[in-house]
SEKOLMI-516494 format. One record per residue (C-alpha): y, z, x. Coordinates in pm, whole numbers, plus 32768, in hexadecimal, padded with zeros to 4 digits. Layout:
N
YZX
...
***
This chain:
672
A6377FC6D268
A5537F39D36B
A5147DCAD328
A3CF7D3CD3A6
A3B47BCED406
A29C7B01D378
A1B87A70D47F
A0B97AF4D57C
A00C7A38D68F
9E977A7BD679
9D8F7A56D786
9CF17902D7AE
9B8578B0D7EB
9AE37952D916
9A8177FED99E
9BE677B7DA08
9C6C781EDB5D
9D087977DB61
9E337A03DC1F
9DA77B64DC06
9D4F7B6ADD79
9E587A73DDE7
9F3B7B32DED5
A0357A1ADF10
A1877A9BDE94
A23879E1DD7D
A35D799ADE64
A27C78D8DF52
A1E27811DE36
A33A77C4DDAC
A3AD7757DF07
A285766CDF2D
A2B975CFDDD8
A42E75AADE0F
A3F674DCDF48
A2D4741EDEAD
A3C47397DDA5
A5017383DE76
A5517219DED3
A40871ACDE3C
A4327043DEAE
A47570AAE015
A3B17162E123
A38072D6E0EA
A49D73A0E17F
A3CD74DAE1BB
A32474DFE314
A1F3759EE298
A1C374AEE174
A1EB7389E266
A0D9741BE33F
9FF67457E216
A00E72F3E198
9F73727AE2DF
9E817393E32C
9DF97404E1DC
9CAC736CE178
9C6D7370DFFF
9AF77360E044
9AF77446E172
9A6375A0E1A0
9BB1764AE15C
9BD475AEE004
9B537692DEF0
9B027618DD90
9A47768DDC5D
99AF7535DC1F
99037510DD73
9A13741FDDDD
99B27316DCDF
9B1972C4DC74
9B8972AEDDE0
9A6E71BDDE30
9AC670DBDD09
9C3470C6DD6F
9BE87095DEE1
9AF86F7ADE8F
9C0B6ECFDDC4
9D086F06DED9
9C256E89DFF0
9BC86D52DF29
9D376CF8DEFC
9D1A6D0BDD81
9E416DF3DD3D
9F976D7FDCC7
A0826D30DDE3
A1AE6E09DE32
A30E6D99DDD3
A2966D22DC7C
A2E06D99DB1A
A1EB6E84DA6B
A1A96EB1D8F6
A0BD6FACD859
A0746EACD749
9FE46DBED84E
9E716E11D83F
9E1F6DCED9AB
9F526E7FDA31
9F0B6FACD953
9DA46FB4D9D1
9E1C6FBCDB3A
9F1870D0DAF7
9E0C71A0DA4A
9D257173DB74
9E227233DC45
9E5B732ADB29
9CE37372DB2B
9CE673B0DCA1
9E0574A7DC83
9D747554DB50
9C237589DBF8
9CC4761DDD30
9C6B778EDD3C
9D727809DE32
9ED777B6DE86
9E857727DFDD
9DA67622DF3B
9E9F75DBDE24
9FCA75A8DF06
9EFC74F4E00F
9E8B73F3DF11
9FEC73D2DE88
A077738FDFE5
9F60729BE03F
9F7971C6DF06
A0F571D4DEF6
A0F670F8E029
9FEE7008DFA7
A00E6FE2DE2E
A10B6F3EDD4C
A2347026DD23
A235701CDBA8
A0C17064DB92
A0E6717EDC8D
A20C7217DBD5
A15C7212DA85
A01A72A2DB13
A0D273BBDBC5
A1A37418DA93
A06E7418D9B6
9FA474E5DAAF
A0B575E9DADE
A0D675FFD964
9F667658D93C
9EE676EDDA81
9E98785FDA9D
9F267850DBFD
A0887800DB88
A0D478F9DA73
A2227973DAF7
A2BA7841DB98
A3C67768DAF9
A3BC75EFDB06
A5087551DB6B
A5B87489DA5B
A52B732ADA47
A68A729DDA22
A6CF730CDB8A
A57872A3DC0C
A57E7144DB75
A6EC7114DB0C
A6BD6FA1DAC2
A5FC6FF9D986
A71D70C4D8FA
A85B7029D983
A9126EE7D930
A8ED6DD2DA31
AA626DB2DA73
AA6A6F22DAD8
A9426EEEDBC3
A9FA6DC8DC61
AB2D6EA4DC9C
AA4A6FABDD36
A9CB6EA8DE2F
AB2F6E4EDE8E
AB7F6FBDDEC4
AA4D6FE2DFA2
AAA86EB2E072
AC0A6F31E0A9
AB95709BE0D3
AC93710ADFD2
AC6C7242DEFC
AC7471BADD9B
AC67722CDC31
AC297109DB46
AC7B710FD9D4
AB5370A4D8FD
AB77700FD7A4
AA786FD7D694
A9F06E7AD65D
AA866D89D564
ABE86D67D4DE
ACB76DD6D3B6
AC4F6C96D305
AAF66D31D2E5
AAE56E4ED1E4
A9B46ED9D29A
AA9C6F2AD3BB
AB1D7053D2F3
A9D5710FD323
A976708FD47E
A9C871EDD4FF
A8887265D456
A7807167D4BC
A8117132D618
A84172A2D667
A77F72EED7A5
A715743FD718
A688738ED5E5
A5D37297D6C7
A54673B9D791
A4CE7469D656
A4187333D5DD
A36A72E4D725
A3137453D762
A2697475D611
A1947342D657
A13C73D1D7AE
A0C87517D713
A00F746CD5F5
9FA4731BD67F
9EE77222D5AB
9DE971F8D6C6
9D807367D6BD
9C057394D6C1
9B8574F2D66B
9A3874C6D716
9ADE7454D854
9C017549D850
9B3F767ED7E7
9C0476EAD6B4
9C8C7672D567
9DFA7634D512
9E1476F2D3CC
9EB07632D2A9
9F177517D38F
9F237418D273
9FFB74F7D19A
A0DD753ED2C3
A10473C6D2F6
A17073A3D18D
A25E74C9D193
A3157487D2D9
A359731DD275
A3B17383D112
A4B4746ED1A1
A542735CD27F
A560727CD14D
A60B7378D069
A6F473E3D17F
A7507277D1BB
A79D724FD048
A87A7385D052
A93A72F1D178
A96071A9D0B8
A9ED725CCF88
AAD7731AD072
AB5B71C6D0DF
AB76712DCF81
AA39705ECFA6
A91B704CCEAF
A7CC70ECCF05
A7006FF9CFD4
A6246EFCCF1E
A4B76EDACF7B
A4306DABD034
A3436CC5CF7C
A25E6BCCD025
A2B96AB2CF3A
A42F6AF8CF30
A5496AA0D019
A59F6B80D141
A7136B9BD0F2
A7946C46D229
A76F6BB0D37F
A78F6C81D4B8
A8166C44D616
A7A06D6AD6F0
A8966D31D811
A7956DD6D8F3
A6C06D52DA0F
A5816DACDAC0
A5956E24DC25
A4AB6D01DC6C
A4676BF2DB6B
A5B16B83DAD9
A66B6BE0D99C
A5D46C75D863
A5AE6B5BD763
A6A36B37D643
A6576AE9D4D7
A7426A12D402
A7B26A6AD2A0
A6FF69EAD16A
A5AA6984D1EA
A4576989D142
A3326A40D1DD
A2636953D2B2
A0FC6975D324
A0F069FFD486
A0056954D575
9EE76A31D5F0
9F606B54D519
9F436B18D3A1
9F9B6A2ED284
A0896A98D171
9F6B6A6AD07C
9E9D6B65D145
9FAE6C6BD11D
9FC66C30CFA5
9E4D6C59CF83
9E4D6D9BD04E
9F6A6E28CF7E
9EB66DD3CE3B
9D776E7ACEAF
9E386FB9CEF8
9EEA6FADCDA8
9D9C6F72CCFD
9D1270A9CDA7
9E3A7171CD26
9E0870E5CBC9
9C97713BCBCC
9CD17291CC65
9BE07262CD85
9BB771B3CED3
9A777100CF35
99F87177D087
9967709BD199
980570E4D120
985070B9CFAF
98907229CF68
9991728CCE5F
9AB1735ECEE5
9B76740CCDD2
9CF07402CE04
9D597499CCB8
9DA775E6CD5F
9E987682CE56
9DD075F6CF7C
9DE0748ECF01
9F2D7457CFAE
9E8774AAD0FA
9D7D73A1D0C2
9E81729ED05D
9F5872EDD18C
9E3372ACD274
9DE47170D1B0
9F4370DED1AA
9FA07124D315
9E7A70DAD367
9DF871D2D465
9C957204D4DE
9C807307D3C8
9C8171EED2C5
9B447203D1F3
9B287088D1E0
9C116FC0D2BF
9B3E6E86D29F
9B876E72D12B
9CDF6F14D10F
9D6A6E8FD256
9E8F6F27D313
9FB86EECD22E
A0BB6FB0D2F4
A0606F48D455
A02D6DD9D3FD
A16F6DD2D331
A2356E4FD45D
A1B56D2DD52F
A1DD6C30D414
A3496C90D3DC
A3906CAAD550
A3156B47D58F
A3D36A92D47B
A4C56A03D57B
A3A76944D621
A274695FD540
A1B56842D5E7
A1F768BCD748
A29E6771D796
A3A7680DD876
A2C96919D913
A3C06A29D8B6
A3776B94D90D
A32C6C8DD7F4
A43D6CE2D6FA
A4D76E3AD6CB
A3E16E8BD5B4
A2C46E73D6AD
A33D6FAAD765
A35C7103D6C9
A4857143D7B0
A5507026D71C
A4C36FECD5BC
A5CA70B1D4FB
A6E26FDED592
A6856EC5D4A1
A6F56F15D33B
A5C26E55D2C4
A4F46F77D34C
A56F7048D228
A5306F31D12E
A3CF6F16D1B5
A398708BD193
A4367093D038
A32A6F96CFD9
A2167079D05C
A2C171AECFD1
A2B57117CE75
A13D70E5CE9C
A11C7256CEF0
A1F972A9CDC5
A11171E2CCE3
9FF872CACD4D
A0C77408CD30
A13B73A6CBD3
9FD27377CB66
9F8A74E9CB9F
9FC975E4CA85
A1187696CA89
A11F7802CAF5
A11C78FDC9DA
A2047A27C9C2
A0DB7B0BCA0A
A08D7A51CB4D
A1F57A6FCBC6
A24B7BD6CB63
A2547CE5CC6E
A21E7E1BCB99
A31F7F2CCBC7
A4117E5CCC98
A5677DFACC0C
A6717D32CCC5
A7C67DB8CC5D
A8A77CE6CD38
A8A67BB4CE1A
A9DD7B4ACEDB
AA557AD8D030
AB227BA0D129
AC0C7ABDD1EA
AC7B795CD1A3
AB7B7846D18A
AC477762D269
ABD57649D34D
AC897594D465
AC4974A1D57F
AC487512D6E9
AC1F7451D82D
AAD37481D8DC
AAA5742ADA49
A95D73C7DAEB
A9067342DC43
A8C371D5DC97
A85C7212DE00
A6F771AADDAE
A76D706BDD07
A7D26FBFDE4C
A70A6F47DF77
A7127028E0A3
A6AE7061E20A
A69E719DE2DB
A7A67112E3C7
A8B6710AE2BE
A923725DE230
A9277298E0BB
AA71727FE006
AAAC7329DEB9
AA927222DDA7
AA87728FDC3E
AAD8721BDAE0
AB8B72BFD9BF
AB197281D85B
AB897324D714
AA8873F2D659
AA8774B8D515
AA997632D51D
AB01774AD430
ABAD7899D430
AAD979D3D431
AA7A7A56D2DC
A97C7B3CD238
A8B47B3ED0F8
A8DA7C7CD02B
A7C27CDBCF3D
A7C47E21CE75
A66B7E79CDF0
A5DD7F98CD26
A4768007CD57
A40380CECC24
A2C1813DCCC8
A298828ECD72
A22881FFCEBF
A28D80F8CFBF
A2217F95CF71
A20B7E70D05F
A2DB7D4BCFE2
A30B7BE0D046
A4747B6FD024
A49779F7CFEC
A5F17957CFEE
A63D77F0CF86
A7697719CF2C
A7A575BDCEA1
A8D874E9CE47
A954753DCCEA
A9A373D0CC97
A9767273CD24
AA85719ECDC3
AB067139CC6A
AB2772A1CBF5
A9F67290CB11
A95373E8CB19
A7E97402CB7B
A6FE74AACA87
A64875DCCB07
A50A750ECB30
A5C173FDCBF1
A67474FECCC6
A54375CACD24
A49A7492CDB8
A5D47458CE89
A5DF75C3CEFA
A62B7606D067
A567772DD0EF
A66C780DD190
A5987939D1ED
A45279F1D1B1
A4047B4DD234
A3447C8ED1F1
A3E27DDFD1A8
A3827F2DD111
A4297F92CFCB
A450810ACFAD
A44E81B9CE59
A59D8195CDAE
A6BB80BCCE27
A69A7FD9CF58
A7BA7F23CFFC
A7477DF8D0CD
A8357D46D1B7
A7A17C1AD269
A86A7B56D36A
A85679DBD358
A82979DFD4D2
A6DF7A9AD4A1
A6447996D3BA
A4D17973D3FF
A4D677FDD3BE
A5D377B2D4D1
A5E577D9D64A
A6F977ECD74F
A74A76AFD80C
A6687670D937
A71A76ECDA72
A79175E9DB6A
A6CE7581DC9E
A7DB7621DD76
A7C1776CDCB8
A6467771DCE0
A654771FDE52
A763781EDEA0
A6BA7936DDDE
A56B78E4DE7C
A5EB78DDDFE1
A6A67A26DFAC
A5687ACADF2D
A49E7A48E056
A5A57AAEE152
A5CE7C0FE0CA
A45D7C3BE068
A4BF7C72DEFE
A3FA7C2DDDC1
A46F7AEADD21
A4B37B21DBB0
A4E479E2DAE6
A42C7A50D9AB
A55579F9D8D0
A51F788BD922
A3A47871D937
A38377D5D7DD
A4477698D792
A38A764AD653
A4947698D553
A5CF75E4D4EB
A6FA7635D5C9
A7A77762D530
A8E97695D534
A85175C1D41E
A7FA76E5D33B
A91D7683D257
A965751ED1E7
AABD749DD23E
AB5A74DED0E9
ACB9745DD09E
AE2674BDD0D5
AE4D752ECF6E
ACFE75DCCF6D
ABB5753DCF05
AAF97605CE00
A9967674CE4C
A89C7735CD7D
A82D785FCE4C
A6ED790FCDE2
A61C7A2DCE64
A4BB7A82CDF9
A41C7BCACE64
A2A27BBECE4B
A1897CB4CE89
A1587CBED002
A0037D5FCFE9
9F897C4ACF03
A0327B3DCFD6
9FA07BA4D126
9E6B7AF0D1A5
9E427BD5D2D4
9E397D50D2EC
9F567E20D37B
A0367CF0D39A
A16B7DCBD391
A1057E87D4CD
A1027D57D5B3
A1ED7C43D545
A2997B21D5F0
A35F79F2D587
A2BE78FCD49B
A313778CD496
A21676EAD3AF
A0DE774AD46B
A04477C4D5AF
9EF37802D64D
9E2B78E4D569
9E167929D3F6
9F5C78EAD341
9FDA7A41D2CF
A06D79E2D17D
9F56796FD097
A05078E4CF9B
A097776ECFA3
A1C876FFD067
A2F47707CF80
A25C780CCE97
A2C47858CD87
A38C7712CD6B
A2787625CDD9
A1F475D0CC7C
A2877522CB4F
A354760BCA71
A31B75C4C901
A41076CCC889
A5127761C974
A52E7892C893
A3F0790BC93E
A4BD793DCA7A
A5F279BBC9C5
A5257AD7C934
A4817B3ACA7D
A5097C89CAF9
A4A27C31CC5F
A5647AE7CC5F
A6DC7AB5CC7F
A7A57974CC5A
A9187951CCAE
AA0A783BCD09
AABF7834CE57
AB9F773BCF0B
AB7676AED06A
ACC0764CD109
ACF8755FD22A
AE1C759ED313
AE7C745DD3CA
AF817513D49B
AEB27634D520
***
C-alpha cells in the first residue's frame, strides 16, 4: 500500500523574492554558504568570497532588492555610524539591541532578489558585523528565503562548537591545534553521578536535540511580522505549544526510563531545587554562568520582577477561566474552541502575533531570561547570558524542562476546559482496526557520534588544518515497523489519517497512569495519510519514515565534499533528504526504556482524511511535516487529536472501531 506523508510546502506571498528565474545552480549556492560559515571567526577561505567582501556595494547599482534598498540603507547607516556590536563578542537573541542588529542584516538578505545580491551582502557583512549576529541572520534568511530552497545549512554544532561542547574538550582541541596533532577527544555530559539529573543528560545535551530546538525557533521566530515578511505562519501559536509539549513529555519518558519521577513544574514563589553548572564557554566572553542549588527566584535588573511574572501568569489563567482573551483594543477573543490554543500560544510565548502583549506580557521569553540570570540577577559581576538565553543551549539545563512543564500545565488548564470529544466526533464510519503490533524489537542503545572541532580553535591560513574531533554517546534504536491491519467496509477507497502515539504505562514507582493521564503524556510517534481500499488493508510503516522526525544534519565535511564533487563534475546536487531539520532526530523516536523492558501504551487512531484535510489534493503533493511550514497547515485537526482533550470516560475510546490500544515494551541494551 502506498503510504503518503503528511505535509506539503505551499507557495508564499508574491511579494517575496522568487527563485523562478534564478539560474544559479544549487551546488554553487551550497558552496557559497559552506564557505560563508566555515571558520566564521576567521577570514573567508574562498577567494571569490574574499573579493566580494571588499568589492560588493550593498547600495550600489548591482544590488537588487524588492524594497528599493531601504533595509540596506538602514544597516549601512548603522555600520557607518559605528553603532553595531563589535566583533569577538557574545551574541544573544534575547538581547533586544543585538537582536535588532541581526534582523537588520536578515532584512537585507530577505529583500535581495537574486543570488548575486544575497551572497554579496553576506560576504560584505560577514567581514564587518559581529559573528553571532551574522550567523543568526544568515541561518534565519536561508530558512525563509525563496532563493535558498534546496540548500542545507551546516550543523550549528560544527559552525559554533563552543555552544555545544564542554569547555574542557575545547581546551584539549586547542592543545591539539598547537601541537598539530590529529586528535579525537572523548566528551562527557556535565555533572557527576552525585547528581540524579546526570542520568538524563544524554537527552537535553544531545546536539541533535539542541539543533531541533534552535531550528524550530528559526523557522517560527517570535519576532516574525506578517506585514513585513509577506505571509502568515499558520497556527504558529499552537505549533509553539505542541513542539514544547512534546519535548516535555519526551523528557518525562526519559526520566521514567531512568527511575526518576516526572519533572515538577517551576513556580515563581518556590525554591529552584536544582542548580546547574554548564561546563561550557563562549568563544569570546568567558564561561556560561552557573546556578547553585536551592535558591529563590530573584528580581532581575532591567528585565522583570518576580511579582510581574506572577501577575502575568494570573492574567493568562484568568483568561482561560473566563474563556476569552481581551485584545489590545478591548475586543473579546473567544478561546473556547479548537483555535483557542493557537491564541494562547501566541500570548504565552509571546510573539508579535500576541493579541495583547502589553497586558499579557511575554511569559515564555521573559521567563527564559529570568531563569538564565539567577546566578547574577543584579548584574553585579557583568556575567554573559546563561544557557537559557540561547535556543542552542537552553535544553542543557534541566530547569528548562521544569520551566516548560509550568507553561505546559497552563496550556493543559485550557485544554481541560474544552468539552470532551463524543463517540460520534471520533468515529470513522466503516473503518475497523483489527490489529496493531510492532515488527522488530523496540530496543535502544547508545552509540558514539563524532563531530568536528576544527572551527572551535583559532586559525591562520599559514598553518594547515589538522583533524580535531570529539566523540560523544547518543541514543539510538534498532529498526522497527508499526503493523496496522484495517478493514474498510465501504465499496470505494477512502483517504485516512493514521495517528500513532505512545506513553509510559506507569510512573517511576510503578503506579499505572489512567487513560486520561496517559493521553496527556502521549508522545506523537507518527502521522501520515494513506488510502484504504475496500476490504482488508495491511499497513506497514517503518519507524525510520516517521513524519515527525528527521535524519541527523550531515557534517560540514560531508556537505563540502558533496558540493565540490557536484561542481567539479557539473552534476546536480541533491540534498533534499536533509533540507528540513525541523523534526526531532529520528534516533529519539523511542525513549530509552529499560533493560527489563519498560511498558508503554501504544495507540493508533485512524481518522477521516477527507474531513481532516484543510487543503485540496493533499495526497498528490506531500512532503515531510514537522509541526508547521510556510502555507496553510494541511491537517485541520488540533495537534494531538484525538488525545488532546480531557477524557471523561475511556470507554468512549475502547468502543471506537477506528482506535486500537495495546501494551508494548521498550528495551535498552547497554552492551550493543
